[in-house]
C-alpha positions in Angstrom: 40.8 30.3 -18.1 38.6 31.2 -15.3 35.7 28.8 -14.0 32.9 31.1 -13.1 29.6 32.0 -14.0 29.2 32.9 -17.7 27.3 36.0 -18.4 25.5 34.4 -21.4 23.5 32.0 -19.5 20.2 32.7 -17.7 18.6 30.5 -15.0 15.3 29.3 -16.2 13.8 28.8 -12.9 14.1 32.3 -12.0 12.5 33.6 -15.2 9.9 31.1 -15.5 11.3 29.5 -18.5 11.2 25.7 -18.8 13.3 23.8 -21.2 12.9 20.1 -22.3 15.3 19.0 -19.4 13.3 20.7 -16.9 10.1 19.1 -18.1 12.1 15.5 -18.2 13.1 16.2 -14.5 9.6 17.1 -13.4 8.1 13.9 -15.1 11.0 11.4 -14.6 9.1 9.1 -12.2 6.2 8.8 -14.4 7.3 5.9 -16.5 8.4 4.2 -13.4 4.9 4.8 -12.0 3.2 3.6 -15.0 5.3 0.4 -15.0 4.9 -0.6 -11.5 1.2 0.4 -11.4 0.3 -1.9 -14.5 2.7 -4.7 -13.2 1.1 -4.7 -9.8 -2.5 -4.5 -11.2 -1.6 -7.4 -13.5 0.0 -9.5 -10.7 -3.0 -9.0 -8.5 -5.6 -9.9 -11.1 -3.5 -12.7 -12.4 -3.5 -14.5 -8.8 -7.3 -13.8 -8.6 -8.0 -15.3 -11.8 -5.8 -18.2 -11.7 -7.8 -21.2 -10.4 -4.6 -23.2 -9.2 -3.2 -20.2 -7.4 -5.7 -19.7 -4.8 -5.4 -23.2 -3.2 -3.7 -24.5 -0.3 -2.2 -27.5 -2.1 -1.5 -28.5 -5.7 0.6 -27.5 -8.7 0.7 -23.8 -8.9 -0.9 -23.2 -5.7 0.1 -20.6 -3.2 0.4 -23.1 -0.5 2.7 -25.3 -2.4 4.9 -22.3 -3.6 5.1 -21.3 0.0 6.1 -24.8 1.2 8.8 -24.9 -1.5 10.5 -21.7 -0.4 10.3 -22.2 3.5 13.5 -23.7 4.0 15.7 -21.5 1.7 13.9 -18.0 2.7 15.6 -15.5 4.9 12.8 -15.4 7.2 11.0 -18.9 7.5 8.8 -17.8 10.3 7.2 -15.3 7.9 6.5 -18.3 5.8 5.3 -20.3 8.4 2.7 -17.5 9.2 1.6 -17.5 5.6 1.2 -21.2 5.6 -1.2 -21.1 8.5 -3.8 -20.0 6.1 -2.3 -20.0 2.4 -5.5 -19.2 0.7 -6.1 -16.1 2.9 -2.7 -15.1 2.5 -2.9 -15.4 -1.4 -6.1 -13.0 -1.3 -4.4 -10.6 0.9 -1.5 -10.5 -1.3 -3.6 -10.3 -4.8 -5.7 -7.3 -3.1 -2.7 -5.8 -1.7 -1.1 -5.7 -5.3 -4.3 -4.3 -6.7 -4.6 -1.6 -4.2 -0.7 -0.6 -4.6 -1.1 -0.8 -8.4 -4.1 1.2 -8.6 -3.0 3.8 -6.1 0.5 4.4 -7.7 -0.9 4.6 -11.3 -3.6 7.1 -10.5 -1.5 8.8 -8.0 -3.8 8.4 -5.0 -1.9 8.2 -1.5 1.2 7.9 -3.8 3.7 7.6 -1.0 1.5 5.2 0.9 1.0 2.9 -2.2 4.5 3.1 -2.9 5.3 2.0 0.8 2.9 -0.8 0.3 4.7 -2.0 -3.0 8.1 -1.8 -1.2 6.9 -3.9 1.6 5.2 -6.5 -0.7 8.5 -6.6 -2.8 10.6 -6.8 0.5 8.6 -9.7 1.9 8.7 -11.5 -1.5 12.6 -11.1 -1.6 12.9 -12.2 1.8 10.9 -15.5 1.3 10.4 -16.4 -2.5 13.3 -15.2 -4.2 15.9 -15.0 -1.5 17.9 -18.1 -2.5 18.2 -16.7 -6.0 21.9 -17.1 -7.0 23.4 -14.7 -7.9 21.1 -12.2 -6.2 20.2 -10.3 -9.3 18.4 -13.1 -10.7 15.6 -12.6 -8.2 13.5 -9.7 -9.4 12.1 -8.9 -6.2 15.0 -6.8 -5.0 14.9 -5.0 -8.2 11.2 -4.0 -7.6 12.0 -3.1 -4.0 14.6 -0.7 -5.3 12.2 0.5 -7.7 9.5 1.6 -5.1 12.1 3.6 -3.1 12.2 6.8 -5.4 8.4 6.9 -5.2 8.2 6.3 -1.5 10.5 9.4 -1.3 8.9 11.4 -4.0 5.2 10.3 -3.8 3.1 11.2 -6.9 3.4 15.0 -7.4 2.4 15.2 -11.0 -0.4 13.9 -13.0 -2.0 12.3 -10.1 -5.0 12.5 -8.0 -3.0 13.7 -5.0 -1.9 16.6 -7.2 -5.5 17.3 -7.9 -6.7 17.1 -4.3 -3.6 19.3 -3.2 -4.6 21.8 -5.8 -8.3 21.9 -4.4 -7.3 22.3 -0.9 -5.0 25.4 -2.1 -7.9 26.8 -3.9 -10.3 26.3 -1.0 -7.7 27.9 1.4 -7.3 31.0 -0.7 -11.1 31.6 -1.0 
């Protein structure tokens, strides 16, 4: 038995054919984009509409949450920084999540949006969910890992980035 190239096969990339595997590969990150985009938009809106969250103290407030995790976080100085103005930090977090969610869902500045999402998830992992035991109970680490493929790949398909890139190419060809 020989192990070589079979003569009965063809390379769809060279002939312009696309089978279902090529299409699936092309759009493989789309479900992740939709999930992360919707989730981060929801998280941002949830914070902005929760009257208890946007307070420096009280049950369910951003201030109490940050004080509760301060001593168990990996970087207490980061929590201390947020505690200097917990309401401002809460608004920054909410608007950051909204911007990241909208950017990744619509594919506008996709890599930048994904980097923002990764940084938000990293900061939450190092502060809020750091003490989760075992580590996989804390969802922020999983979100961080989910953002990384989008940081690397961006939003090349079904996105405003792709539309803008196509327009630039058309403009340079004329």
